[in-house]
N, CA, C and O atoms as a printed pandas DataFrame, in Angstrom:
     atom_number atom_name residue_name chain_id  residue_number  x_coord  y_coord  z_coord
0              1         N          MET        A               1   60.116    4.850   43.714
1              2        CA          MET        A               1   60.532    4.425   42.396
2              3         C          MET        A               1   59.336    4.550   41.450
3              4         O          MET        A               1   58.250    4.056   41.752
4              5         N          GLU        A               2   59.531    5.193   40.335
5              6        CA          GLU        A               2   58.487    5.308   39.323
6              7         C          GLU        A               2   58.676    4.240   38.265
7              8         O          GLU        A               2   59.798    3.833   37.964
8              9         N          SER        A               3   57.570    3.793   37.709
9             10        CA          SER        A               3   57.621    2.798   36.646
10            11         C          SER        A               3   56.409    2.982   35.746
11            12         O          SER        A               3   55.328    3.346   36.209
12            13         N          ARG        A               4   56.596    2.733   34.478
13            14        CA          ARG        A               4   55.500    2.803   33.521
14            15         C          ARG        A               4   55.103    1.392   33.123
15            16         O          ARG        A               4   55.869    0.442   33.286
16            17         N          ILE        A               5   53.896    1.274   32.602
17            18        CA          ILE        A               5   53.412   -0.040   32.185
18            19         C          ILE        A               5   54.351   -0.657   31.149
19            20         O          ILE        A               5   54.608   -1.860   31.189
20            21         N          ALA        A               6   54.858    0.144   30.232
21            22        CA          ALA        A               6   55.755   -0.375   29.195
22            23         C          ALA        A               6   57.028   -0.968   29.799
23            24         O          ALA        A               6   57.615   -1.883   29.221
24            25         N          GLN        A               7   57.459   -0.461   30.950
25            26        CA          GLN        A               7   58.672   -0.967   31.586
26            27         C          GLN        A               7   58.459   -2.331   32.241
27            28         O          GLN        A               7   59.430   -3.033   32.525
28            29         N          LEU        A               8   57.211   -2.716   32.484
29            30        CA          LEU        A               8   56.946   -4.038   33.071
30            31         C          LEU        A               8   57.402   -5.160   32.151
31            32         O          LEU        A               8   57.753   -6.241   32.625
32            33         N          ARG        A               9   57.403   -4.922   30.848
33            34        CA          ARG        A               9   57.812   -5.952   29.889
34            35         C          ARG        A               9   59.269   -6.372   30.071
35            36         O          ARG        A               9   59.665   -7.443   29.612
36            37         N          TYR        A              10   60.059   -5.551   30.727
37            38        CA          TYR        A              10   61.475   -5.850   30.926
38            39         C          TYR        A              10   61.760   -6.404   32.315
39            40         O          TYR        A              10   62.919   -6.559   32.699
40            41         N          LYS        A              11   60.710   -6.701   33.066
41            42        CA          LYS        A              11   60.880   -7.247   34.413
42            43         C          LYS        A              11   60.537   -8.739   34.419
43            44         O          LYS        A              11   59.534   -9.164   33.846
44            45         N          GLU        A              12   61.386   -9.513   35.075
45            46        CA          GLU        A              12   61.170  -10.948   35.176
46            47         C          GLU        A              12   60.344  -11.256   36.421
47            48         O          GLU        A              12   60.545  -10.647   37.471
48            49         N          VAL        A              13   59.417  -12.200   36.301
49            50        CA          VAL        A              13   58.550  -12.595   37.410
50            51         C          VAL        A              13   59.185  -13.798   38.102
51            52         O          VAL        A              13   59.466  -14.816   37.468
52            53         N          VAL        A              14   59.412  -13.667   39.428
53            54        CA          VAL        A              14   60.109  -14.695   40.204
54            55         C          VAL        A              14   59.279  -15.037   41.437
55            56         O          VAL        A              14   58.726  -14.149   42.087
56            57         N          SER        A              15   59.196  -16.334   41.757
57            58        CA          SER        A              15   58.468  -16.805   42.932
58            59         C          SER        A              15   59.280  -16.555   44.198
59            60         O          SER        A              15   60.486  -16.800   44.234
60            61         N          MET        A              16   58.605  -16.064   45.233
61            62        CA          MET        A              16   59.273  -15.851   46.521
62            63         C          MET        A              16   59.478  -17.167   47.270
63            64         O          MET        A              16   60.397  -17.284   48.081
64            65         N          GLU        A              17   58.621  -18.160   46.999
65            66        CA          GLU        A              17   58.716  -19.423   47.727
66            67         C          GLU        A              17   59.960  -20.222   47.372
67            68         O          GLU        A              17   60.730  -20.610   48.251
68            69         N          ASP        A              18   60.156  -20.467   46.072
69            70        CA          ASP        A              18   61.250  -21.353   45.670
70            71         C          ASP        A              18   62.217  -20.723   44.678
71            72         O          ASP        A              18   63.148  -21.388   44.225
72            73         N          GLY        A              19   62.018  -19.465   44.334
73            74        CA          GLY        A              19   62.933  -18.780   43.422
74            75         C          GLY        A              19   62.764  -19.149   41.963
75            76         O          GLY        A              19   63.583  -18.766   41.128
76            77         N          SER        A              20   61.699  -19.897   41.641
77            78        CA          SER        A              20   61.510  -20.275   40.238
78            79         C          SER        A              20   61.158  -19.048   39.404
79            80         O          SER        A              20   60.494  -18.120   39.866
80            81         N          ARG        A              21   61.626  -19.081   38.167
81            82        CA          ARG        A              21   61.429  -17.961   37.257
82            83         C          ARG        A              21   60.319  -18.317   36.273
83            84         O          ARG        A              21   60.361  -19.357   35.616
84            85         N          PHE        A              22   59.339  -17.444   36.187
85            86        CA          PHE        A              22   58.198  -17.696   35.301
86            87         C          PHE        A              22   58.391  -17.086   33.929
87            88         O          PHE        A              22   57.775  -17.540   32.965
88            89         N          GLY        A              23   59.223  -16.079   33.814
89            90        CA          GLY        A              23   59.443  -15.399   32.546
90            91         C          GLY        A              23   59.206  -13.907   32.703
91            92         O          GLY        A              23   59.127  -13.389   33.817
92            93         N          TYR        A              24   59.094  -13.232   31.581
93            94        CA          TYR        A              24   58.918  -11.787   31.574
94            95         C          TYR        A              24   57.459  -11.436   31.311
95            96         O          TYR        A              24   56.748  -12.160   30.613
96            97         N          VAL        A              25   57.029  -10.330   31.872
97            98        CA          VAL        A              25   55.650   -9.876   31.695
98            99         C          VAL        A              25   55.405   -9.612   30.211
99           100         O          VAL        A              25   56.181   -8.919   29.552
100          101         N          GLY        A              26   54.314  -10.178   29.701
101          102        CA          GLY        A              26   53.958   -9.964   28.310
102          103         C          GLY        A              26   52.752   -9.067   28.159
103          104         O          GLY        A              26   52.610   -8.370   27.153
104          105         N          ASP        A              27   51.874   -9.080   29.160
105          106        CA          ASP        A              27   50.634   -8.330   29.058
106          107         C          ASP        A              27   50.033   -8.145   30.450
107          108         O          ASP        A              27   50.484   -8.752   31.421
108          109         N          LEU        A              28   49.015   -7.305   30.529
109          110        CA          LEU        A              28   48.267   -7.082   31.755
110          111         C          LEU        A              28   46.799   -7.353   31.492
111          112         O          LEU        A              28   46.308   -7.119   30.387
112          113         N          GLU        A              29   46.092   -7.848   32.508
113          114        CA          GLU        A              29   44.632   -7.922   32.446
114          115         C          GLU        A              29   44.106   -6.766   33.284
115          116         O          GLU        A              29   44.545   -6.551   34.414
116          117         N          ILE        A              30   43.164   -6.026   32.716
117          118        CA          ILE        A              30   42.626   -4.848   33.389
118          119         C          ILE        A              30   41.110   -4.934   33.420
119          120         O          ILE        A              30   40.476   -5.247   32.413
120          121         N          ASP        A              31   40.535   -4.654   34.579
121          122        CA          ASP        A              31   39.084   -4.543   34.717
122          123         C          ASP        A              31   38.723   -3.102   34.363
123          124         O          ASP        A              31   38.957   -2.185   35.150
124          125         N          LEU        A              32   38.153   -2.909   33.179
125          126        CA          LEU        A              32   37.870   -1.561   32.699
126          127         C          LEU        A              32   36.776   -0.863   33.495
127          128         O          LEU        A              32   36.779    0.364   33.601
128          129         N          GLU        A              33   35.849   -1.620   34.050
129          130        CA          GLU        A              33   34.779   -1.008   34.830
130          131         C          GLU        A              33   35.305   -0.400   36.126
131          132         O          GLU        A              33   34.887    0.687   36.524
132          133         N          ARG        A              34   36.221   -1.106   36.777
133          134        CA          ARG        A              34   36.773   -0.615   38.047
134          135         C          ARG        A              34   38.070    0.161   37.859
135          136         O          ARG        A              34   38.513    0.869   38.764
136          137         N          GLY        A              35   38.680    0.028   36.680
137          138        CA          GLY        A              35   39.938    0.721   36.419
138          139         C          GLY        A              35   41.101    0.161   37.209
139          140         O          GLY        A              35   41.963    0.912   37.665
140          141         N          GLN        A              36   41.134   -1.178   37.379
141          142        CA          GLN        A              36   42.188   -1.818   38.171
142          143         C          GLN        A              36   42.850   -2.939   37.380
143          144         O          GLN        A              36   42.214   -3.611   36.568
144          145         N          VAL        A              37   44.137   -3.124   37.634
145          146        CA          VAL        A              37   44.858   -4.263   37.068
146          147         C          VAL        A              37   44.445   -5.499   37.846
147          148         O          VAL        A              37   44.461   -5.491   39.077
148          149         N          THR        A              38   44.072   -6.574   37.136
149          150        CA          THR        A              38   43.657   -7.803   37.813
150          151         C          THR        A              38   44.708   -8.904   37.755
151          152         O          THR        A              38   44.729   -9.783   38.616
152          153         N          ALA        A              39   45.593   -8.866   36.736
153          154        CA          ALA        A              39   46.589   -9.927   36.618
154          155         C          ALA        A              39   47.725   -9.525   35.686
155          156         O          ALA        A              39   47.567   -8.682   34.803
156          157         N          LEU        A              40   48.880  -10.157   35.913
157          158        CA          LEU        A              40   49.991  -10.097   34.974
158          159         C          LEU        A              40   49.916  -11.338   34.107
159          160         O          LEU        A              40   49.542  -12.404   34.596
160          161         N          VAL        A              41   50.259  -11.228   32.843
161          162        CA          VAL        A              41   50.269  -12.383   31.946
162          163         C          VAL        A              41   51.700  -12.593   31.461
163          164         O          VAL        A              41   52.318  -11.697   30.888
164          165         N          VAL        A              42   52.213  -13.805   31.707
165          166        CA          VAL        A              42   53.551  -14.184   31.268
166          167         C          VAL        A              42   53.380  -15.183   30.126
167          168         O          VAL        A              42   52.771  -16.234   30.326
168          169         N          PRO        A              43   53.903  -14.881   28.931
169          170        CA          PRO        A              43   53.751  -15.809   27.802
170          171         C          PRO        A              43   54.375  -17.169   28.104
171          172         O          PRO        A              43   55.390  -17.261   28.794
172          173         N          GLY        A              44   53.751  -18.224   27.576
173          174        CA          GLY        A              44   54.280  -19.573   27.758
174          175         C          GLY        A              44   55.617  -19.743   27.069
175          176         O          GLY        A              44   55.922  -19.058   26.092
176          177         N          ARG        A              45   56.402  -20.655   27.583
177          178        CA          ARG        A              45   57.723  -20.915   27.004
178          179         C          ARG        A              45   57.589  -21.650   25.681
179          180         O          ARG        A              45   56.652  -22.419   25.467
180          181         N          ARG        A              46   58.536  -21.399   24.810
181          182        CA          ARG        A              46   58.557  -22.083   23.512
182          183         C          ARG        A              46   58.990  -23.526   23.703
183          184         O          ARG        A              46   59.831  -23.838   24.546
184          185         N          ARG        A              47   58.398  -24.395   22.902
185          186        CA          ARG        A              47   58.788  -25.799   22.929
186          187         C          ARG        A              47   59.589  -26.107   21.676
187          188         O          ARG        A              47   59.131  -25.850   20.563
188          189         N          LEU        A              48   60.765  -26.648   21.848
189          190        CA          LEU        A              48   61.670  -27.005   20.762
190          191         C          LEU        A              48   61.876  -25.828   19.815
191          192         O          LEU        A              48   61.568  -25.897   18.625
192          193         N          PHE        A              49   62.407  -24.748   20.380
193          194        CA          PHE        A              49   62.730  -23.526   19.629
194          195         C          PHE        A              49   61.528  -22.927   18.909
195          196         O          PHE        A              49   61.684  -22.250   17.893
196          197         N          GLY        A              50   60.340  -23.173   19.428
197          198        CA          GLY        A              50   59.132  -22.610   18.841
198          199         C          GLY        A              50   58.525  -23.454   17.736
199          200         O          GLY        A              50   57.448  -23.131   17.234
200          201         N          LEU        A              51   59.202  -24.536   17.347
201          202        CA          LEU        A              51   58.687  -25.386   16.270
202          203         C          LEU        A              51   57.444  -26.155   16.703
203          204         O          LEU        A              51   56.585  -26.465   15.878
204          205         N          LEU        A              52   57.347  -26.462   17.990
205          206        CA          LEU        A              52   56.196  -27.198   18.507
206          207         C          LEU        A              52   55.222  -26.293   19.245
207          208         O          LEU        A              52   54.406  -26.767   20.035
208          209         N          GLY        A              53   55.304  -24.999   18.992
209          210        CA          GLY        A              53   54.386  -24.061   19.630
210          211         C          GLY        A              53   54.885  -23.601   20.981
211          212         O          GLY        A              53   56.080  -23.628   21.276
212          213         N          ARG        A              54   53.939  -23.181   21.784
213          214        CA          ARG        A              54   54.248  -22.652   23.113
214          215         C          ARG        A              54   53.410  -23.348   24.167
215          216         O          ARG        A              54   52.372  -23.941   23.875
216          217         N          GLU        A              55   53.884  -23.261   25.398
217          218        CA          GLU        A              55   53.066  -23.691   26.524
218          219         C          GLU        A              55   51.983  -22.637   26.734
219          220         O          GLU        A              55   52.032  -21.568   26.125
220          221         N          LYS        A              56   51.017  -22.929   27.582
221          222        CA          LYS        A              56   49.957  -21.967   27.877
222          223         C          LYS        A              56   50.534  -20.749   28.595
223          224         O          LYS        A              56   51.502  -20.859   29.348
224          225         N          ASP        A              57   49.929  -19.593   28.353
225          226        CA          ASP        A              57   50.328  -18.391   29.074
226          227         C          ASP        A              57   50.000  -18.565   30.553
227          228         O          ASP        A              57   49.025  -19.222   30.918
228          229         N          ARG        A              58   50.830  -17.967   31.387
229          230        CA          ARG        A              58   50.626  -18.037   32.839
230          231         C          ARG        A              58   49.985  -16.737   33.297
231          232         O          ARG        A              58   50.509  -15.653   33.038
232          233         N          ARG        A              59   48.866  -16.844   33.970
233          234        CA          ARG        A              59   48.149  -15.687   34.509
234          235         C          ARG        A              59   48.470  -15.592   35.996
235          236         O          ARG        A              59   48.212  -16.526   36.755
236          237         N          ILE        A              60   49.034  -14.461   36.406
237          238        CA          ILE        A              60   49.417  -14.260   37.796
238          239         C          ILE        A              60   48.506  -13.191   38.390
239          240         O          ILE        A              60   48.593  -12.025   38.007
240          241         N          PRO        A              61   47.628  -13.575   39.325
241          242        CA          PRO        A              61   46.702  -12.604   39.913
242          243         C          PRO        A              61   47.448  -11.434   40.570
243          244         O          PRO        A              61   48.508  -11.609   41.170
244          245         N          TRP        A              62   46.875  -10.267   40.440
245          246        CA          TRP        A              62   47.494   -9.063   40.991
246          247         C          TRP        A              62   47.685   -9.175   42.501
247          248         O          TRP        A              62   48.632   -8.607   43.045
248          249         N          ASP        A              63   46.800   -9.899   43.183
249          250        CA          ASP        A              63   46.929  -10.092   44.625
250          251         C          ASP        A              63   48.193  -10.862   45.004
251          252         O          ASP        A              63   48.665  -10.760   46.136
252          253         N          SER        A              64   48.743  -11.633   44.062
253          254        CA          SER        A              64   49.950  -12.416   44.327
254          255         C          SER        A              64   51.226  -11.597   44.217
255          256         O          SER        A              64   52.272  -12.019   44.710
256          257         N          VAL        A              65   51.159  -10.444   43.583
257          258        CA          VAL        A              65   52.347   -9.597   43.425
258          259         C          VAL        A              65   52.706   -9.003   44.779
259          260         O          VAL        A              65   51.882   -8.353   45.423
260          261         N          GLN        A              66   53.949   -9.232   45.204
261          262        CA          GLN        A              66   54.395   -8.773   46.515
262          263         C          GLN        A              66   55.292   -7.533   46.437
263          264         O          GLN        A              66   55.160   -6.612   47.244
264          265         N          ARG        A              67   56.198   -7.518   45.466
265          266        CA          ARG        A              67   57.167   -6.433   45.417
266          267         C          ARG        A              67   57.706   -6.247   44.004
267          268         O          ARG        A              67   57.918   -7.214   43.272
268          269         N          PHE        A              68   57.923   -4.995   43.637
269          270        CA          PHE        A              68   58.556   -4.639   42.371
270          271         C          PHE        A              68   59.983   -4.220   42.646
271          272         O          PHE        A              68   60.233   -3.397   43.526
272          273         N          GLY        A              69   60.922   -4.780   41.899
273          274        CA          GLY        A              69   62.314   -4.372   41.998
274          275         C          GLY        A              69   62.750   -3.682   40.725
275          276         O          GLY        A              69   61.933   -3.425   39.840
276          277         N          GLU        A              70   64.038   -3.380   40.627
277          278        CA          GLU        A              70   64.564   -2.725   39.433
278          279         C          GLU        A              70   64.359   -3.578   38.187
279          280         O          GLU        A              70   64.009   -3.061   37.126
280          281         N          ASP        A              71   64.579   -4.898   38.317
281          282        CA          ASP        A              71   64.456   -5.752   37.140
282          283         C          ASP        A              71   63.667   -7.039   37.394
283          284         O          ASP        A              71   63.612   -7.897   36.513
284          285         N          ILE        A              72   63.055   -7.198   38.575
285          286        CA          ILE        A              72   62.220   -8.365   38.838
286          287         C          ILE        A              72   60.939   -7.962   39.551
287          288         O          ILE        A              72   60.833   -6.885   40.138
288          289         N          ILE        A              73   59.974   -8.864   39.478
289          290        CA          ILE        A              73   58.729   -8.740   40.223
290          291         C          ILE        A              73   58.603   -9.997   41.072
291          292         O          ILE        A              73   58.604  -11.106   40.538
292          293         N          LEU        A              74   58.496   -9.839   42.374
293          294        CA          LEU        A              74   58.373  -10.982   43.273
294          295         C          LEU        A              74   56.904  -11.292   43.497
295          296         O          LEU        A              74   56.108  -10.400   43.793
296          297         N          VAL        A              75   56.544  -12.581   43.353
297          298        CA          VAL        A              75   55.171  -13.018   43.530
298          299         C          VAL        A              75   55.115  -14.164   44.528
299          300         O          VAL        A              75   56.105  -14.861   44.750
300          301         N          ARG        A              76   53.937  -14.351   45.131
301          302        CA          ARG        A              76   53.745  -15.389   46.135
302          303         C          ARG        A              76   52.453  -16.156   45.812
303          304         O          ARG        A              76   51.516  -15.593   45.245
304          305         N          ASP        A              77   52.415  -17.438   46.177
305          306        CA          ASP        A              77   51.220  -18.276   46.053
306          307         C          ASP        A              77   50.700  -18.380   44.619
307          308         O          ASP        A              77   49.502  -18.216   44.387
308          309         N          VAL        A              78   51.565  -18.645   43.674
309          310        CA          VAL        A              78   51.165  -18.793   42.276
310          311         C          VAL        A              78   50.988  -20.268   41.977
311          312         O          VAL        A              78   51.905  -21.064   42.179
312          313         N          MET        A              79   49.817  -20.632   41.499
313          314        CA          MET        A              79   49.535  -22.020   41.149
314          315         C          MET        A              79   50.078  -22.311   39.744
315          316         O          MET        A              79   50.058  -21.427   38.887
316          317         N          PRO        A              80   50.562  -23.536   39.495
317          318        CA          PRO        A              80   51.087  -23.872   38.165
318          319         C          PRO        A              80   50.046  -23.889   37.089
319          320         O          PRO        A              80   50.361  -24.158   35.930
């Protein structure tokens, strides 16, 4: 299966342990010196329809990514 970085934005990040949904990929962290992706960044959820801001963004280490599916990304061992 081929995928582009832009297509990651349409994939939902889901925990393999308990099935909790973290949200959709918003950004990637990349180590430019090594040329490797280090983490997925999922934007924080809006509080009260965005009127009270957002929660903190969730950083998911690349080592935690287990599998890419058609519309989800399965992750393991993600700390809150």
